[in-house]
DOVEXDREN-664478 format. One record per atom (N, C-alpha, C): residue in three letters; x, y, z. Coordinates in steps of 0.05 Angstrom, whole numbers, padded with zeros to 5 digits, always signed. Example, Ala and Ser with C-alpha at 12.3 -4.5 7.8 and 13.67 -1.06 7.14 Angstrom:
2
Ala+00264-00114+00156 Ala+00246-00090+00156 Ala+00264-00066+00156 Ser+00257-00045+00142 Ser+00273-00021+00143 Ser+00258+00001+00157 
//
This chain:
297
Met-00041+00176-00505 Met-00057+00142-00513 Met-00046+00151-00552 Ser-00029+00133-00562 Ser-00019+00155-00594 Ser-00063+00140-00609 Ser-00055+00156-00635 Ser-00072+00164-00650 Ser-00079+00128-00653 Phe-00070+00102-00665 Phe-00056+00084-00673 Phe-00086+00058-00657 Trp-00073+00063-00629 Trp-00086+00056-00600 Trp-00113+00059-00597 Ser-00116+00083-00602 Ser-00140+00100-00594 Ser-00176+00086-00621 Trp-00155+00091-00651 Trp-00170+00080-00667 Trp-00180+00045-00667 Tyr-00164+00033-00658 Tyr-00156+00011-00659 Tyr-00180+00002-00637 Ile-00176+00009-00609 Ile-00199+00011-00598 Ile-00225+00018-00603 Ile-00226+00031-00616 Ile-00249+00047-00622 Ile-00268+00022-00643 Val-00243+00012-00656 Val-00260-00003-00674 Val-00269-00027-00658 Leu-00248-00042-00649 Leu-00249-00064-00636 Leu-00284-00061-00622 Thr-00293-00056-00613 Thr-00300-00054-00593 Thr-00336-00039-00599 Val-00340-00034-00627 Val-00362-00032-00644 Val-00368-00045-00656 Val-00340-00055-00662 Val-00344-00094-00684 Val-00360-00107-00668 Ser-00351-00111-00642 Ser-00357-00118-00618 Ser-00386-00125-00614 Ile-00390-00092-00613 Ile-00423-00092-00608 Ile-00445-00101-00629 Ile-00437-00093-00655 Ile-00440-00108-00680 Ile-00451-00135-00689 Ala-00427-00143-00680 Ala-00423-00181-00666 Ala-00434-00192-00660 Ser-00451-00175-00637 Ser-00463-00185-00604 Ser-00493-00173-00627 Val-00492-00147-00638 Val-00522-00162-00640 Val-00528-00173-00668 Trp-00512-00189-00693 Trp-00519-00199-00708 Trp-00524-00223-00689 Leu-00503-00234-00681 Leu-00506-00267-00669 Leu-00535-00270-00639 Met-00535-00250-00640 Met-00569-00243-00620 Met-00591-00257-00644 Ser-00596-00234-00654 Ser-00612-00231-00679 Ser-00610-00260-00695 Ser-00578-00266-00701 Ser-00589-00295-00718 Ser-00597-00330-00707 Asn-00597-00315-00678 Asn-00604-00340-00669 Asn-00644-00331-00655 Ser-00651-00309-00662 Ser-00673-00302-00663 Ser-00697-00317-00687 Lys-00688-00336-00691 Lys-00706-00339-00723 Lys-00722-00360-00714 Gly-00748-00360-00719 Gly-00765-00382-00717 Gly-00786-00374-00698 Ser-00811-00383-00702 Ser-00828-00376-00690 Ser-00835-00396-00659 Pro-00841-00392-00636 Pro-00849-00408-00616 Pro-00869-00427-00621 Gly-00857-00455-00616 Gly-00875-00475-00636 Gly-00867-00483-00652 Glu-00844-00472-00674 Glu-00840-00488-00696 Glu-00820-00510-00680 Ile-00817-00523-00694 Ile-00809-00551-00691 Ile-00774-00552-00712 Asp-00748-00546-00703 Asp-00730-00543-00719 Asp-00702-00557-00706 Thr-00694-00578-00722 Thr-00666-00591-00715 Thr-00648-00585-00719 Thr-00613-00596-00702 Thr-00595-00583-00713 Thr-00588-00615-00732 Gly-00607-00633-00735 Gly-00601-00651-00755 Gly-00583-00672-00737 His-00571-00666-00717 His-00560-00689-00691 His-00584-00716-00688 Lys-00587-00734-00688 Lys-00604-00759-00679 Lys-00570-00773-00665 Trp-00597-00782-00641 Trp-00584-00806-00628 Trp-00602-00827-00625 Asp-00593-00857-00622 Asp-00609-00873-00608 Asp-00635-00880-00642 Glu-00628-00873-00651 Glu-00660-00863-00678 Glu-00673-00847-00670 Asp-00681-00834-00648 Asp-00715-00817-00638 Asp-00692-00805-00624 Leu-00678-00794-00607 Leu-00668-00770-00604 Leu-00654-00749-00613 Glu-00667-00722-00626 Glu-00663-00714-00629 Glu-00651-00686-00613 Glu-00638-00669-00631 Glu-00630-00636-00616 Glu-00636-00622-00627 Tyr-00649-00610-00619 Tyr-00676-00582-00636 Tyr-00666-00552-00636 Asn-00660-00539-00644 Asn-00654-00515-00658 Asn-00663-00486-00651 Asn-00681-00493-00621 Asn-00711-00473-00627 Asn-00689-00436-00613 Pro-00715-00425-00628 Pro-00691-00390-00618 Pro-00707-00385-00595 Leu-00681-00361-00584 Leu-00689-00353-00548 Leu-00707-00347-00544 Pro-00721-00350-00528 Pro-00743-00334-00511 Pro-00749-00317-00524 Arg-00762-00296-00521 Arg-00769-00269-00523 Arg-00751-00243-00500 Trp-00766-00261-00485 Trp-00755-00238-00462 Trp-00729-00247-00458 Trp-00718-00264-00464 Trp-00686-00264-00448 Trp-00679-00248-00482 Leu-00677-00253-00503 Leu-00673-00242-00520 Leu-00672-00200-00512 Tyr-00699-00189-00510 Tyr-00693-00169-00505 Tyr-00686-00161-00490 Leu-00672-00180-00464 Leu-00655-00163-00444 Leu-00627-00167-00459 Phe-00617-00176-00472 Phe-00590-00174-00490 Phe-00593-00154-00503 Tyr-00618-00147-00518 Tyr-00614-00123-00530 Tyr-00614-00083-00515 Ile-00628-00090-00482 Ile-00619-00071-00473 Ile-00595-00066-00466 Thr-00579-00093-00467 Thr-00550-00086-00442 Thr-00540-00068-00482 Val-00540-00078-00491 Val-00526-00071-00528 Val-00536-00033-00525 Val-00559-00023-00526 Val-00578-00002-00514 Val-00558+00011-00486 Phe-00561-00001-00471 Phe-00541+00009-00448 Phe-00506+00015-00462 Ser-00501+00005-00463 Ser-00467+00001-00475 Ser-00466+00029-00491 Val-00484+00027-00513 Val-00484+00045-00533 Val-00475+00082-00520 Ala-00504+00077-00500 Ala-00510+00104-00490 Ala-00485+00107-00464 Tyr-00470+00095-00446 Tyr-00455+00095-00441 Tyr-00418+00108-00438 Leu-00425+00093-00473 Leu-00398+00101-00498 Leu-00401+00126-00495 Val-00424+00128-00514 Val-00421+00165-00519 Val-00417+00179-00488 Leu-00434+00177-00467 Leu-00435+00189-00445 Leu-00401+00190-00433 Tyr-00399+00170-00434 Tyr-00373+00163-00413 Tyr-00345+00159-00430 Pro-00308+00159-00422 Pro-00301+00142-00437 Pro-00304+00115-00436 Gly-00291+00108-00457 Gly-00292+00078-00460 Gly-00284+00068-00491 Leu-00279+00097-00513 Leu-00275+00096-00542 Leu-00244+00109-00549 Gly-00223+00089-00535 Gly-00203+00103-00540 Gly-00192+00129-00527 Ser-00187+00144-00548 Ser-00186+00176-00530 Ser-00209+00200-00531 Phe-00239+00178-00537 Phe-00258+00203-00541 Phe-00260+00202-00512 Ala-00270+00224-00504 Ala-00274+00224-00470 Ala-00299+00224-00468 Gly-00317+00221-00483 Gly-00343+00223-00467 Gly-00362+00251-00471 Thr-00384+00250-00490 Thr-00401+00286-00480 Thr-00402+00289-00457 Ser-00399+00281-00438 Ser-00420+00278-00402 Ser-00386+00297-00397 Asn-00352+00286-00404 Asn-00335+00302-00407 Asn-00329+00288-00365 Trp-00336+00266-00359 Trp-00333+00262-00330 Trp-00307+00248-00326 Thr-00289+00248-00317 Thr-00275+00239-00305 Thr-00272+00228-00271 Gln-00251+00213-00278 Gln-00256+00199-00245 Gln-00227+00213-00230 Val-00215+00225-00242 Val-00204+00246-00225 Val-00219+00265-00210 Glu-00231+00289-00228 Glu-00246+00309-00229 Glu-00272+00299-00201 Gln-00283+00271-00211 Gln-00307+00253-00175 Gln-00283+00257-00156 Tyr-00266+00248-00162 Tyr-00246+00238-00126 Tyr-00240+00270-00114 Asn-00241+00290-00142 Asn-00233+00321-00131 Asn-00255+00321-00119 Ala-00280+00329-00132 Ala-00312+00335-00114 Ala-00312+00325-00095 Gln-00308+00293-00097 Gln-00315+00278-00063 Gln-00301+00292-00040 Met-00274+00302-00050 Met-00258+00304-00035 Met-00268+00326-00025 Ser-00269+00341-00037 Ser-00278+00379-00031 Ser-00304+00376-00019 Gln-00317+00355-00017 Gln-00347+00349-00002 Gln-00338+00349+00029 Ala-00315+00322+00030 Ala-00309+00315+00054 Ala-00294+00334+00071 Glu-00273+00348+00059 Glu-00254+00364+00075 Glu-00288+00392+00082 Ala-00301+00395+00068 Ala-00322+00406+00074 Ala-00347+00401+00097 Lys-00345+00382+00105 Lys-00368+00358+00112 Lys-00358+00354+00141 Tyr-00326+00351+00128 Tyr-00303+00353+00172 Tyr-00292+00362+00175 Ala-00286+00402+00167 Ala-00269+00417+00176 Ala-00270+00421+00205 Asp-00299+00432+00202 Asp-00299+00439+00233 Asp-00303+00407+00248 Phe-00305+00389+00238 Phe-00292+00375+00274 Phe-00266+00376+00277 Tyr-00248+00383+00247 Tyr-00210+00383+00257 Tyr-00212+00406+00263 Ala-00217+00422+00256 Ala-00209+00452+00264 Ala-00214+00459+00297 Arg-00234+00432+00315 Arg-00229+00436+00333 Arg-00196+00426+00354 Phe-00176+00407+00332 Phe-00165+00409+00350 Phe-00134+00416+00343 Arg-00141+00433+00326 Arg-00117+00448+00304 Arg-00100+00470+00333 Asp-00109+00476+00342 Asp-00091+00496+00367 Asp-00097+00456+00398 Met-00102+00442+00395 Met-00092+00428+00423 Met-00065+00421+00417 Glu-00055+00419+00445 Glu-00027+00399+00454 Glu-00028+00371+00447 Ile-00006+00369+00430 Ile-00012+00341+00421 Ile-00026+00319+00455 Pro-00006+00318+00475 Pro-00029+00301+00489 Pro-00052+00308+00493 Ala-00062+00329+00492 Ala-00100+00333+00492 Ala-00109+00317+00475 Ile-00096+00321+00454 Ile-00119+00311+00436 Ile-00121+00278+00431 Ala-00093+00262+00447 Ala-00096+00230+00449 Ala-00112+00232+00469 Ala-00119+00254+00488 Ala-00145+00236+00505 Ala-00172+00247+00505 Asp-00173+00248+00481 Asp-00194+00265+00476 Asp-00219+00242+00458 Glu-00226+00220+00460 Glu-00248+00203+00447 Glu-00239+00197+00423 Ala-00258+00227+00411 Ala-00269+00226+00395 Ala-00240+00235+00371 Ala-00235+00247+00375 Ala-00202+00252+00366 Ala-00197+00221+00360 Met-00186+00208+00380 Met-00178+00188+00377 Met-00197+00160+00339 Arg-00218+00157+00358 Arg-00236+00152+00343 Arg-00226+00158+00313 Ala-00223+00178+00305 Ala-00225+00189+00278 Ala-00197+00188+00269 Ala-00173+00186+00291 Ala-00146+00174+00273 Ala-00144+00149+00276 Gly-00155+00137+00293 Gly-00159+00111+00280 Gly-00162+00095+00252 Asn-00187+00115+00240 Asn-00202+00110+00224 Asn-00168+00119+00199 Ile-00165+00144+00208 Ile-00142+00168+00191 Ile-00122+00130+00192 Phe-00110+00120+00204 Phe-00088+00097+00210 Phe-00101+00080+00202 Gly-00120+00069+00196 Gly-00127+00043+00180 Gly-00122+00049+00149 Asn-00136+00066+00146 Asn-00135+00079+00110 Asn-00112+00078+00105 Asn-00082+00094+00125 Asn-00064+00101+00110 Asn-00044+00084+00120 Cys-00039+00078+00139 Cys-00009+00066+00155 Cys-00019+00043+00159 Ala-00035+00023+00162 Ala-00041+00005+00163 Ala-00026-00022+00148 Gln-00030-00003+00118 Gln-00016-00029+00109 Gln+00009-00037+00098 Cys+00026-00005+00116 Cys+00056-00022+00122 Cys+00052-00032+00153 His+00043-00013+00176 His+00050-00018+00208 His+00040-00045+00215 Gly+00006-00051+00199 Gly-00011-00065+00212 Gly-00029-00056+00225 Ser-00059-00068+00228 Ser-00078-00044+00235 Ser-00079-00044+00264 Asp-00058-00066+00277 Asp-00053-00058+00308 Asp-00018-00047+00318 Gly-00020-00030+00288 Gly+00006-00014+00289 Gly+00039-00032+00302 Arg+00034-00057+00293 Arg+00059-00076+00315 Arg+00079-00092+00281 Gly+00071-00068+00265 Gly+00091-00073+00244 Gly+00101-00104+00233 Ala+00115-00097+00218 Ala+00120-00134+00192 Ala+00142-00123+00191 Val+00170-00145+00181 Val+00184-00143+00166 Val+00200-00119+00156 Gly+00210-00110+00159 Gly+00220-00094+00148 Gly+00194-00053+00144 Phe+00178-00059+00171 Phe+00166-00034+00183 Phe+00164-00041+00214 Pro+00172-00008+00223 Pro+00171-00017+00252 Pro+00152-00012+00260 Asn+00147-00029+00286 Asn+00135-00040+00308 Asn+00120-00009+00317 Leu+00104+00009+00319 Leu+00100+00027+00338 Leu+00085+00024+00363 Thr+00092+00005+00373 Thr+00084-00003+00399 Thr+00104+00003+00422 Asp+00122-00005+00407 Asp+00137-00011+00434 Asp+00156+00021+00437 Asp+00177+00017+00456 Asp+00182+00054+00448 Asp+00211+00043+00446 Ser+00218+00035+00413 Ser+00237+00046+00408 Ser+00230+00058+00380 Trp+00249+00078+00370 Trp+00240+00090+00364 Trp+00260+00100+00344 Gln+00268+00100+00309 Gln+00288+00092+00297 Gln+00301+00126+00295 Trp+00286+00144+00301 Trp+00282+00165+00295 Trp+00277+00182+00315 Gly+00270+00173+00332 Gly+00258+00190+00358 Gly+00234+00196+00346 Gly+00235+00185+00388 Gly+00196+00186+00395 Gly+00196+00203+00405 Ser+00195+00236+00406 Ser+00198+00251+00409 Ser+00161+00264+00389 Glu+00152+00282+00408 Glu+00129+00287+00388 Glu+00140+00312+00368 Asp+00162+00327+00372 Asp+00179+00336+00337 Asp+00181+00320+00324 Ala+00188+00296+00338 Ala+00205+00274+00315 Ala+00186+00263+00302 Ile+00162+00253+00316 Ile+00147+00240+00304 Ile+00130+00269+00274 Leu+00124+00285+00292 Leu+00114+00299+00268 Leu+00121+00307+00245 Thr+00160+00311+00249 Thr+00171+00312+00224 Thr+00180+00288+00215 Thr+00172+00272+00212 Thr+00169+00241+00210 Thr+00132+00237+00187 Leu+00124+00243+00213 Leu+00092+00245+00192 Leu+00088+00269+00175 Arg+00103+00299+00168 Arg+00093+00317+00152 Arg+00120+00304+00128 Asn+00157+00294+00135 Asn+00170+00288+00115 Asn+00173+00273+00103 Gly+00157+00247+00115 Gly+00168+00223+00108 Gly+00199+00215+00122 Arg+00210+00187+00121 Arg+00244+00182+00112 Arg+00252+00170+00101 Asn+00280+00168+00098 Asn+00282+00148+00081 Asn+00314+00142+00095 Gly+00307+00117+00109 Gly+00331+00097+00117 Gly+00348+00090+00102 Ile+00382+00089+00098 Ile+00391+00068+00084 Ile+00414+00065+00096 Met+00412+00037+00103 Met+00443+00022+00107 Met+00461+00007+00090 Pro+00478+00029+00081 Pro+00502+00018+00058 Pro+00516-00004+00058 Ala+00511-00018+00040 Ala+00529-00053+00040 Ala+00560-00046+00051 Gln+00570-00058+00066 Gln+00587-00062+00077 Gln+00616-00086+00072 Ala+00602-00099+00052 Ala+00623-00135+00056 Ala+00658-00110+00039 Ala+00656-00103+00024 Ala+00667-00084+00000 Ala+00690-00070+00026 Val+00679-00060+00042 Val+00687-00042+00071 Val+00716-00064+00084 Leu+00686-00085+00093 Leu+00708-00106+00119 Leu+00719-00134+00101 Gly+00715-00133+00075 Gly+00744-00137+00064 Gly+00729-00175+00052 Ser+00729-00180+00078 Ser+00742-00217+00069 Ser+00707-00226+00084 Asp+00697-00254+00083 Asp+00666-00263+00090 Asp+00683-00270+00112 Glu+00702-00276+00121 Glu+00719-00276+00153 Glu+00698-00253+00172 Ala+00710-00224+00157 Ala+00706-00211+00177 Ala+00679-00200+00177 Val+00657-00206+00167 Val+00640-00209+00163 Val+00623-00229+00183 Glu+00616-00237+00191 Glu+00618-00263+00208 Glu+00624-00260+00227 Glu+00646-00246+00235 Glu+00658-00225+00258 Glu+00646-00207+00271 Val+00628-00192+00240 Val+00613-00161+00261 Val+00599-00176+00258 Val+00577-00200+00249 Val+00551-00211+00253 Val+00559-00222+00275 Ala+00577-00232+00287 Ala+00575-00250+00316 Ala+00576-00224+00336 Tyr+00594-00209+00328 Tyr+00581-00183+00347 Tyr+00570-00167+00358 Val+00551-00159+00330 Val+00525-00149+00323 Val+00498-00157+00345 Arg+00508-00186+00343 Arg+00484-00203+00361 Arg+00493-00205+00387 Ser+00521-00202+00392 Ser+00534-00210+00413 Ser+00515-00176+00440 Leu+00510-00163+00427 Leu+00507-00127+00437 Leu+00490-00125+00458 Ser+00460-00157+00438 Ser+00439-00155+00447 Ser+00441-00172+00474 Gly+00454-00185+00471 Gly+00451-00213+00483 Gly+00451-00240+00467 Leu+00447-00236+00441 Leu+00440-00265+00428 Leu+00460-00286+00427 Glu+00456-00312+00422 Glu+00485-00324+00422 Glu+00500-00314+00404 Ala+00524-00315+00395 Ala+00552-00322+00394 Ala+00576-00323+00390 Ser+00591-00335+00368 Ser+00612-00340+00390 Ser+00629-00322+00396 Ala+00643-00320+00426 Ala+00649-00307+00443 Ala+00689-00294+00421 Asp+00690-00308+00405 Asp+00732-00307+00399 Asp+00714-00284+00376 Lys+00688-00307+00355 Lys+00684-00275+00338 Lys+00679-00246+00340 Ala+00659-00248+00359 Ala+00654-00230+00382 Ala+00671-00205+00386 Gln+00688-00223+00397 Gln+00717-00205+00404 Gln+00729-00192+00385 Ala+00745-00209+00365 Ala+00747-00190+00330 Ala+00724-00168+00326 Gly+00702-00177+00317 Gly+00680-00162+00313 Gly+00683-00138+00311 Gln+00678-00145+00344 Gln+00682-00113+00362 Gln+00703-00081+00341 Gln+00726-00092+00340 Gln+00756-00063+00325 Gln+00747-00067+00289 Arg+00731-00085+00285 Arg+00721-00078+00256 Arg+00684-00070+00256 Phe+00675-00074+00275 Phe+00647-00056+00281 Phe+00662-00026+00285 Ala+00684-00015+00311 Ala+00688+00006+00314 Ala+00703+00026+00280 Thr+00708+00005+00268 Thr+00721+00012+00237 Thr+00697+00032+00225 Ala+00676+00009+00214 Ala+00656+00010+00199 Ala+00627+00012+00202 Cys+00624+00011+00226 Cys+00594+00018+00233 Cys+00600+00038+00250 Ala+00607+00044+00270 Ala+00598+00060+00293 Ala+00598+00083+00288 Ala+00620+00100+00256 Ala+00596+00119+00252 Ala+00576+00137+00249 Cys+00555+00115+00237 Cys+00529+00114+00248 Cys+00508+00098+00276 His+00525+00081+00284 His+00505+00064+00299 His+00521+00069+00332 Gly+00539+00092+00328 Gly+00550+00098+00362 Gly+00570+00071+00367 Pro+00602+00090+00380 Pro+00621+00068+00388 Pro+00603+00040+00417 Asp+00582+00048+00418 Asp+00567+00032+00442 Asp+00543+00012+00419 Gly+00547+00022+00402 Gly+00523+00008+00386 Gly+00492+00010+00393 Lys+00483+00037+00408 Lys+00465+00051+00411 Lys+00440+00056+00391 Gly+00464+00072+00362 Gly+00451+00077+00349 Gly+00446+00110+00342 Asn+00434+00133+00325 Asn+00441+00153+00327 Asn+00406+00163+00315 Pro+00386+00164+00324 Pro+00377+00175+00315 Pro+00372+00203+00301 Met+00386+00219+00292 Met+00398+00240+00274 Met+00393+00220+00237 Leu+00411+00192+00246 Leu+00405+00186+00226 Leu+00390+00164+00219 Gly+00375+00169+00237 Gly+00362+00140+00232 Gly+00373+00114+00235 Ala+00400+00104+00254 Ala+00416+00093+00245 Ala+00400+00081+00275 Pro+00395+00043+00274 Pro+00370+00035+00296 Pro+00399+00019+00323 Asn+00384+00030+00342 Asn+00399+00023+00362 Asn+00398-00011+00369 Leu+00433-00025+00366 Leu+00434-00052+00358 Leu+00428-00077+00386 Thr+00431-00051+00412 Thr+00436-00068+00432 Thr+00416-00070+00450 Asp+00387-00070+00433 Asp+00357-00072+00453 Asp+00348-00099+00439 Asp+00330-00113+00438 Asp+00311-00127+00426 Asp+00293-00132+00401 Thr+00296-00106+00391 Thr+00281-00091+00370 Thr+00306-00093+00339 Trp+00284-00107+00328 Trp+00304-00116+00291 Trp+00282-00117+00274 Ile+00278-00091+00261 Ile+00258-00090+00239 Ile+00267-00118+00215 Tyr+00293-00123+00211 Tyr+00284-00140+00198 Tyr+00304-00171+00203 Gly+00298-00175+00230 Gly+00307-00201+00238 Gly+00330-00193+00253 Ser+00335-00216+00275 Ser+00359-00207+00285 Ser+00374-00253+00287 Ser+00359-00267+00255 Ser+00378-00277+00257 Ser+00415-00281+00246 Pro+00418-00288+00249 Pro+00452-00286+00237 Pro+00456-00291+00208 Ala+00424-00302+00186 Ala+00422-00293+00169 Ala+00422-00266+00161 Asp+00397-00263+00180 Asp+00391-00233+00176 Asp+00402-00216+00176 Ile+00413-00209+00192 Ile+00444-00204+00201 Ile+00473-00196+00179 Arg+00478-00209+00171 Arg+00493-00210+00149 Arg+00493-00214+00123 Tyr+00461-00210+00116 Tyr+00442-00208+00088 Tyr+00432-00170+00090 Ala+00444-00160+00115 Ala+00434-00124+00116 Ala+00465-00121+00116 Ile+00492-00140+00131 Ile+00519-00128+00122 Ile+00527-00125+00102 Val+00530-00144+00086 Val+00529-00151+00049 Val+00507-00136+00041 Asn+00490-00135+00044 Asn+00481-00125+00006 Asn+00472-00099+00032 Gly+00470-00085+00043 Gly+00458-00065+00054 Gly+00423-00063+00064 Arg+00411-00052+00065 Arg+00379-00041+00070 Arg+00373-00014+00069 Ala+00352-00007+00050 Ala+00341+00000+00038 Ala+00305+00016+00048 Asn+00298+00031+00064 Asn+00264+00028+00074 Asn+00261+00064+00066 Gln+00231+00064+00067 Gln+00221+00094+00058 Gln+00203+00097+00079 Met+00187+00122+00088 Met+00157+00126+00100 Met+00160+00148+00090 Pro+00139+00147+00067 Pro+00132+00168+00054 Pro+00111+00190+00072 Ala+00113+00221+00064 Ala+00115+00238+00064 Ala+00082+00242+00075 Gln+00062+00250+00095 Gln+00034+00249+00098 Gln+00019+00273+00091 Leu+00041+00291+00091 Leu+00027+00323+00097 Leu+00008+00329+00076 Asp+00019+00319+00051 Asp-00001+00317+00026 Asp-00019+00308+00025 Tyr-00027+00293+00033 Tyr-00051+00266+00036 Tyr-00071+00277+00066 Leu-00057+00281+00090 Leu-00070+00283+00108 Leu-00076+00317+00113 Gly-00059+00335+00105 Gly-00058+00357+00120 Gly-00061+00365+00141 Glu-00040+00392+00154 Glu-00038+00389+00173 Glu-00057+00386+00204 Asp-00085+00386+00200 Asp-00095+00377+00219 Asp-00102+00351+00231 Arg-00101+00343+00206 Arg-00102+00300+00214 Arg-00081+00297+00209 Leu-00048+00310+00204 Leu-00027+00292+00219 Leu-00030+00299+00243 Arg-00036+00317+00254 Arg-00028+00327+00286 Arg-00052+00287+00305 Leu-00073+00290+00295 Leu-00092+00275+00307 Leu-00081+00241+00293 Met-00051+00249+00279 Met-00049+00227+00278 Met-00018+00223+00299 Ala-00002+00248+00301 Ala+00022+00240+00310 Ala+00004+00236+00334 Ala-00012+00234+00352 Ala-00024+00242+00379 Ala-00034+00208+00379 Tyr-00055+00191+00359 Tyr-00055+00174+00355 Tyr-00023+00155+00353 Val-00013+00159+00346 Val+00010+00130+00344 Val+00036+00144+00364 Met+00028+00164+00383 Met+00043+00169+00407 Met+00012+00149+00426 Ser+00008+00146+00422 Ser-00003+00128+00442 Ser-00008+00102+00442 Leu-00011+00100+00414 Leu+00004+00066+00411 Leu+00022+00054+00424 Ser+00042+00074+00438 Ser+00074+00067+00453 Ser+00066+00077+00478 Gly+00037+00086+00487 Gly+00036+00095+00508 Gly+00045+00118+00520 Lys+00057+00141+00497 Lys+00069+00160+00495 Lys+00055+00185+00504 Thr+00048+00201+00512 Thr+00035+00221+00516 Thr+00047+00259+00510 Gly+00066+00250+00494 Gly+00078+00273+00489 Gly+00108+00282+00510 Asp+00136+00289+00491 Asp+00152+00289+00502 Asp+00157+00322+00501 
//
């Protein structure tokens, strides 16, 4: 924060506090029982009183002012002033994380040398893994692991990068970057795009024009087979999806497939090792495999 903005916030805050005290003080004039009016009168005898705030209410306002001043002295709030307590939310977070690590270290250490299938069979491990999944993975994959548009379903047996124990551990440790390049320029015409759309849909048994699908087969071999394979069954080494099953991360309608071909797709699975650590990561791998009924390959 620049010096200008720091002082701007300090001055604005201090002036606001002083103005609040003045406002409260100015409205506390008069004594209980004293009759004062604003001068407004209706129907000749209906007047608006101008009574001061009740003392107990006024004192509550003063207490909040004292509290706010004490808070701003002890904690950050006045521009770049860090507060006399030197408190920061980062330090508090790190302290709480250190306490949690110390508290649960022994629990997670129990599973450090266990095989993934054995971890998946341990009820205590799966309860803990379910909580970890809910806190770190459910935002994208859903609380039940069934995914959403653009986020894979973890409960089936379709794995974009492979469903083996090593593949899942690698995904969790290092993350994944999936890229489908735009192919409109490669195909060269809207008609060619439509033909490839028809062929791709035909690969998984979806309704498509037979003539267009036949014409799109050769175009597929030229523009798409390098990643998805000549038979369209994909390539886990590249993260290229299998186009012959009924699993579609972005949808299987002609419009969805056309959009992917024309504009490409890009998705990212963030690396989790730095967030979870190796012990929690192994529990997470066991949990993900259990979602699809796998016990390890």
